[in-house]
C-alpha positions as CSV (number, residue, x, y, z in Angstrom):
1,M,-37.7,-37.2,-18.0
2,K,-37.3,-38.0,-14.3
3,Q,-33.6,-38.7,-14.9
4,K,-33.2,-35.4,-16.6
5,T,-34.9,-33.6,-13.8
6,L,-32.8,-35.4,-11.2
7,F,-29.7,-34.5,-13.1
8,I,-30.6,-30.8,-13.2
9,V,-31.5,-30.8,-9.5
10,T,-28.2,-32.5,-8.7
11,V,-26.1,-30.1,-10.8
12,T,-27.9,-27.1,-9.2
13,A,-27.3,-28.4,-5.7
14,L,-23.6,-29.0,-6.4
15,L,-23.3,-25.5,-7.9
16,L,-25.0,-24.0,-4.8
17,V,-22.6,-26.0,-2.6
18,F,-19.6,-24.7,-4.6
19,I,-20.8,-21.1,-4.4
20,V,-21.5,-21.2,-0.7
21,G,-18.2,-23.0,-0.1
22,T,-16.3,-20.3,-2.2
23,L,-17.9,-17.4,-0.4
24,A,-17.2,-19.1,3.0
25,Y,-13.6,-19.6,2.0
26,K,-13.2,-15.9,0.9
27,N,-14.9,-14.7,4.1
28,E,-12.7,-16.9,6.2
29,K,-9.5,-15.5,4.5
30,V,-10.7,-12.0,5.1
31,D,-11.5,-12.8,8.8
32,Q,-8.1,-14.4,9.2
33,A,-6.3,-11.5,7.7
34,A,-8.3,-9.0,9.9
35,Q,-7.4,-11.1,13.0
36,L,-3.8,-11.1,11.9
37,A,-3.8,-7.4,11.5
38,E,-5.4,-6.9,14.9
39,I,-2.9,-9.2,16.6
40,N,0.0,-7.6,14.9
41,S,-1.3,-4.0,15.1
42,A,2.2,-2.8,16.1
43,A,3.5,-4.0,12.7
44,L,1.2,-1.7,10.8
45,I,2.7,1.7,11.8
46,R,6.2,2.6,12.9
47,P,7.5,5.9,14.2
48,H,9.6,6.3,11.1
49,S,6.7,5.8,8.7
50,P,6.0,8.8,6.4
51,T,2.5,10.2,7.1
52,F,0.1,12.6,5.4
53,G,-2.9,14.0,7.1
54,R,-4.0,14.9,10.6
55,A,-2.8,12.6,13.4
56,D,-6.3,12.4,14.9
57,A,-8.0,11.6,11.5
58,P,-10.8,9.0,12.0
59,V,-9.6,6.9,9.1
60,V,-6.1,5.7,8.7
61,I,-4.9,4.1,5.4
62,V,-1.7,2.1,5.7
63,E,-0.2,1.4,2.3
64,F,2.8,-0.9,1.7
65,L,4.4,0.7,-1.3
66,D,7.3,0.0,-3.7
67,P,8.4,3.1,-5.6
68,A,9.3,0.9,-8.6
69,C,5.8,-0.7,-8.6
70,G,3.7,0.3,-11.7
71,T,0.4,-0.4,-9.8
72,C,1.5,1.8,-6.9
73,Q,2.2,4.5,-9.6
74,A,-1.4,4.1,-10.8
75,F,-3.0,4.1,-7.4
76,Y,-1.2,7.1,-6.0
77,P,-3.2,9.9,-7.6
78,L,-6.4,8.0,-6.8
79,V,-5.5,7.8,-3.1
80,K,-4.4,11.5,-3.2
81,D,-7.8,12.4,-4.7
82,M,-9.5,10.5,-1.9
83,L,-7.6,12.4,0.8
84,E,-8.4,15.8,-0.9
85,E,-12.1,14.8,-1.1
86,H,-12.1,14.2,2.7
87,P,-9.8,16.8,4.1
88,D,-8.7,16.2,7.8
89,K,-10.7,12.9,7.8
90,I,-8.1,10.5,6.3
91,R,-4.5,10.0,7.3
92,L,-2.2,8.1,4.9
93,V,0.7,6.1,6.3
94,L,3.3,4.7,3.9
95,R,5.4,1.5,4.5
96,Y,8.1,0.3,2.2
97,A,8.0,-3.0,0.5
98,P,10.8,-2.7,-2.1
99,F,10.2,-6.0,-3.9
100,H,11.5,-4.9,-7.3
101,D,15.2,-5.2,-8.1
102,G,17.1,-1.9,-7.2
103,S,14.1,-0.3,-5.5
104,E,15.8,-0.3,-2.1
105,K,18.1,2.4,-3.4
106,V,15.1,4.5,-4.5
107,V,13.7,4.1,-1.0
108,A,17.1,5.4,0.3
109,V,16.6,8.4,-2.0
110,L,13.2,9.1,-0.5
111,E,14.4,8.8,3.0
112,A,17.3,11.1,2.3
113,A,14.9,13.6,0.7
114,K,12.8,13.3,3.9
115,K,15.7,14.7,5.9
116,Q,15.4,17.8,3.7
117,G,11.7,18.1,4.3
118,K,10.9,17.1,0.7
119,F,9.6,13.5,0.9
120,W,6.2,14.0,-0.7
121,P,7.3,16.1,-3.7
122,T,10.2,13.6,-4.3
123,L,7.8,10.7,-4.1
124,E,5.5,12.3,-6.6
125,A,8.3,13.2,-9.0
126,L,9.7,9.6,-8.9
127,L,6.3,8.1,-9.5
128,D,5.6,10.5,-12.3
129,T,8.8,9.6,-14.0
130,Q,8.9,5.9,-13.0
131,D,9.1,4.7,-16.6
132,D,12.3,6.7,-17.1
133,W,14.3,5.2,-14.3
134,K,12.8,1.7,-14.3
135,P,13.6,0.2,-17.7
136,K,13.0,-3.5,-17.9
137,Y,11.3,-3.5,-14.5
138,T,14.6,-2.8,-12.7
139,A,15.2,0.4,-10.8
140,E,18.5,2.1,-11.9
141,L,19.7,4.7,-9.6
142,P,21.8,6.7,-12.1
143,L,18.6,7.4,-14.0
144,V,16.8,8.7,-10.9
145,W,18.8,12.0,-10.6
146,K,17.1,13.6,-13.6
147,S,13.7,13.1,-12.0
148,L,14.8,15.1,-9.0
149,A,15.7,18.3,-10.9
150,G,13.7,21.4,-9.9
151,L,12.7,20.1,-6.4
152,G,15.3,22.2,-4.6
153,L,17.1,19.3,-3.1
154,N,20.8,19.4,-2.1
155,L,21.8,16.4,-4.1
156,D,25.4,16.2,-2.7
157,Q,23.9,16.0,0.8
158,L,21.2,13.6,-0.4
159,R,23.9,11.2,-1.7
160,I,25.6,11.3,1.7
161,D,22.4,10.8,3.6
162,M,21.5,7.8,1.5
163,T,24.3,5.8,3.0
164,D,23.1,6.2,6.6
165,P,22.8,2.7,8.1
166,E,19.6,3.8,9.7
167,I,17.9,3.7,6.3
168,S,18.8,0.0,5.8
169,R,17.5,-0.7,9.2
170,L,14.1,0.8,8.7
171,I,13.8,-0.9,5.3
172,A,14.5,-4.2,7.0
173,Q,11.9,-3.3,9.6
174,D,9.3,-2.6,7.0
175,L,10.0,-5.8,5.2
176,A,9.8,-7.8,8.4
177,D,6.4,-6.1,9.2
178,A,5.2,-6.9,5.7
179,N,6.2,-10.5,6.2
180,T,4.3,-10.5,9.5
181,L,1.2,-9.1,7.9
182,K,1.5,-11.5,4.9
183,V,2.1,-8.7,2.4
184,T,3.4,-10.3,-0.7
185,S,2.7,-7.7,-3.4
186,T,2.2,-3.9,-3.7
187,P,0.3,-1.8,-3.2
188,E,-1.3,-3.5,-0.2
189,F,-3.8,-1.5,1.9
190,F,-5.1,-1.6,5.4
191,V,-7.9,0.6,6.6
192,N,-8.0,1.2,10.3
193,G,-6.1,-2.0,10.7
194,K,-8.2,-4.1,8.4
195,P,-7.1,-5.4,5.1
196,L,-9.2,-5.0,1.9
197,P,-11.7,-7.8,1.2
198,R,-10.3,-7.9,-2.3
199,F,-7.8,-5.9,-4.3
200,G,-8.8,-2.9,-6.3
201,Y,-9.6,0.9,-6.0
202,G,-13.3,0.2,-5.7
203,P,-13.0,-2.0,-2.6
204,L,-10.5,0.6,-1.1
205,K,-12.9,3.5,-1.7
206,Q,-15.9,1.6,-0.4
207,M,-14.1,0.5,2.7
208,V,-12.9,4.0,3.4
209,E,-16.4,5.5,2.9
210,E,-17.9,2.9,5.2
211,T,-15.4,3.6,7.9
212,L,-16.0,7.3,7.6
213,K,-19.7,6.7,8.0
214,Q,-19.1,4.6,11.1
215,S,-16.9,7.3,12.6
216,Q,-19.6,9.9,12.1
217,Q,-22.2,7.7,13.9
218,R,-20.1,7.5,17.1
């Protein structure tokens, strides 16, 4: 009986040690990521980054996005709802992380559309029709043009603007910043410079709401 009790106590103690160790490890990783983001704050936002919302919004969400990413497609309307729920309180900043094959050309489409003042409607159209131009997980530029119909874009000019070397430069800058911030998948979010404690819409929403409350208490 004593041996059984000793066994149970030992197993319980080992389990507690494991749980505490796991939590400490996760907290350490979050702290390291937050410190990394603070040290490399210049890598979070660049002058060329597309933004939505007031420049003086108390909460800034930086999202590393790949237009060919299915999870980015799923998150976009949720993030948009969050911005509409808190008008003038949240600013969204997009960074490019074109990890899928062919997605750099789709980023070029977005940047060319930005020159015509139609970045956001083009992004939404491409995300809405992502399955049409991304068969077999590879972005195919010839299939993209159909998705742009009805946006009022000058497609001839857009094709010319896509070849601007500046677009390749800014994509390279975003990828370099993603590497600096240890971004390896999309979407990756930072709220006021801090990474999420864990991936998911729930953690993102909770972090945004907590940051909003903190800003109201100042």
